[in-house]
C-alpha positions in Angstrom: 132.7 -23.4 150.9 135.3 -25.6 152.7 134.3 -29.1 154.1 134.9 -29.5 157.8 136.1 -32.9 158.9 132.5 -33.4 160.3 131.2 -32.7 156.8 133.6 -35.2 155.3 132.5 -37.9 157.9 128.9 -37.3 156.9 129.7 -37.7 153.2 131.6 -41.0 153.8 128.9 -42.4 156.1 125.9 -41.3 154.1 126.8 -41.3 150.4 129.7 -43.7 151.0 127.3 -46.6 151.2 126.7 -46.7 147.5 128.8 -49.1 145.3 132.1 -48.0 144.2 131.6 -47.8 140.5 131.6 -51.3 139.0 133.7 -52.7 141.7 132.4 -55.2 144.4 132.7 -52.7 147.4 131.1 -49.6 148.5 132.7 -46.2 148.3 133.3 -46.3 152.0 134.7 -49.7 152.0 137.1 -48.7 149.3 138.2 -45.6 151.2 138.7 -47.5 154.4 140.7 -50.3 152.7 142.9 -47.8 150.8 143.7 -45.8 154.0 144.3 -49.2 155.9 146.7 -50.3 153.2 148.6 -46.9 153.3 148.7 -47.0 157.1 150.0 -50.7 157.1 152.7 -49.6 154.7 153.9 -47.0 157.3 152.8 -43.8 155.2 152.8 -40.5 156.7 149.5 -39.4 158.2 148.9 -37.1 155.4 149.3 -39.8 152.8 147.0 -42.1 154.9 144.3 -39.2 154.8 144.9 -38.8 151.0 144.2 -42.6 150.6 141.0 -42.3 152.6 139.9 -39.1 150.7 141.2 -39.7 147.2 137.8 -40.5 145.8 135.7 -38.0 147.7 135.0 -36.2 144.5 132.8 -39.2 143.5 130.6 -38.5 146.6 130.3 -34.8 145.8 128.8 -35.6 142.4 126.4 -38.3 143.3 124.8 -38.4 139.7 128.1 -39.1 138.3 128.9 -42.0 140.8 125.6 -43.5 139.9 126.3 -43.3 136.2 129.7 -44.9 136.9 127.8 -48.1 138.1 127.2 -48.5 134.5 129.9 -48.2 132.0 130.7 -44.4 132.1 131.2 -42.7 128.7 133.3 -39.8 129.8 135.7 -39.1 132.8 134.0 -37.5 135.7 137.4 -35.6 136.9 136.7 -36.8 140.4 140.3 -36.2 141.3 139.6 -32.5 141.0 136.2 -32.2 142.3 136.9 -32.3 146.0 139.9 -30.0 146.0 138.1 -26.7 146.2 136.2 -28.0 149.2 139.5 -29.2 151.0 141.9 -26.3 150.3 142.5 -24.5 153.5 141.3 -27.6 155.4 144.1 -29.9 154.4 147.7 -29.4 153.5 149.2 -29.9 150.0 150.7 -33.3 151.4 147.0 -34.5 151.2 145.7 -32.4 148.3 148.5 -33.1 145.8 148.3 -37.0 146.0 144.5 -36.8 145.6 144.8 -34.6 142.5 147.6 -36.8 141.1 146.2 -40.4 141.7 144.6 -40.6 138.3 147.7 -39.4 136.5 149.6 -41.9 138.5 147.6 -44.7 136.9 148.4 -43.3 133.5 152.1 -43.3 134.6 152.3 -46.6 136.0 150.8 -47.9 132.7 153.8 -46.2 130.8 156.6 -47.3 133.0 155.4 -50.8 134.3 154.7 -53.2 131.4 152.6 -55.6 133.6 150.6 -52.9 135.5 147.8 -52.5 133.1 146.9 -56.3 133.5 146.6 -55.8 137.3 143.8 -53.2 136.9 140.3 -54.2 137.6 138.0 -54.2 134.4 136.5 -51.0 135.7 139.8 -49.3 136.2 140.9 -50.4 132.7 137.9 -48.9 131.1 138.3 -45.6 133.1 141.9 -45.4 132.0 140.7 -45.0 128.4 138.4 -42.3 129.5 141.2 -40.6 131.3 143.5 -40.4 128.4 145.4 -43.8 128.5 148.9 -44.5 129.2 151.3 -41.6 129.3 154.0 -41.2 126.7 157.7 -41.0 127.7 157.8 -37.3 128.1 154.5 -37.1 129.9 155.7 -39.8 132.2 159.0 -37.9 133.0 157.0 -34.7 133.5 154.7 -36.5 136.1 157.5 -38.2 138.0 159.3 -34.9 138.5 156.5 -33.1 140.3 156.3 -32.8 144.0 154.3 -35.5 145.7 154.4 -37.8 142.6 155.8 -40.6 144.6 153.1 -40.4 147.2 150.5 -40.4 144.4 152.1 -43.5 142.8 151.9 -45.4 146.2 148.4 -44.0 146.8 147.5 -45.4 143.3 148.7 -48.8 144.1 146.8 -48.9 147.4 143.7 -47.8 145.5 144.2 -50.7 143.0 144.4 -53.2 146.0 141.4 -51.7 147.9 138.6 -53.5 146.3 138.3 -56.7 148.1 134.8 -57.5 149.6 134.6 -58.2 153.2 138.3 -57.0 154.0 138.5 -56.1 157.6 139.7 -52.5 158.3 139.7 -50.2 161.3 136.4 -48.3 161.4 135.8 -44.8 160.1 136.5 -43.1 163.4 139.9 -44.3 163.4 140.7 -42.5 160.3 138.6 -39.4 161.2 140.9 -38.9 164.2 143.9 -38.7 161.9 141.8 -36.5 159.6 141.3 -34.1 162.5 145.0 -34.2 163.3 146.3 -33.6 159.9 143.6 -30.9 159.3 144.8 -29.0 162.4 148.2 -28.7 160.6 146.9 -27.0 157.5 
């Protein structure tokens, strides 16, 4: 069953109030900060919506999200969890960066020697669960995929979107963009 923009809004407002893993912000704050960073960087509406929704999979599996507040022992594959519910609602320009944002972290660890040190402790921990840094062949394969560059930029916004109290536009600002992008799917 596909999620409507209204369903997505409910998920973000109701389940998004929970803490974002072991970070100092809620899921909703993280989503809004990520979208705000993407919008401020002049990203396309599709990439801004991908930034808003990239962790929606955590909200669809609340037990996994609650376990993540403690040190998780396995990856929850959240980057895939929301995709079946978003197909037909949003275009590939939104879905693919969401699907690839975890792999983008693995890619950046392979190609940027200082990147790992910029990750939060929780993100460093999850990287190990997600397979660690890519090797050279995997990194090249990743970078050659459609939407890889959008996923890499999304990943960088993701890493920066964990600041307690950071001011962002409210959710309705991004829901209007979501409605616009979903009408193009």
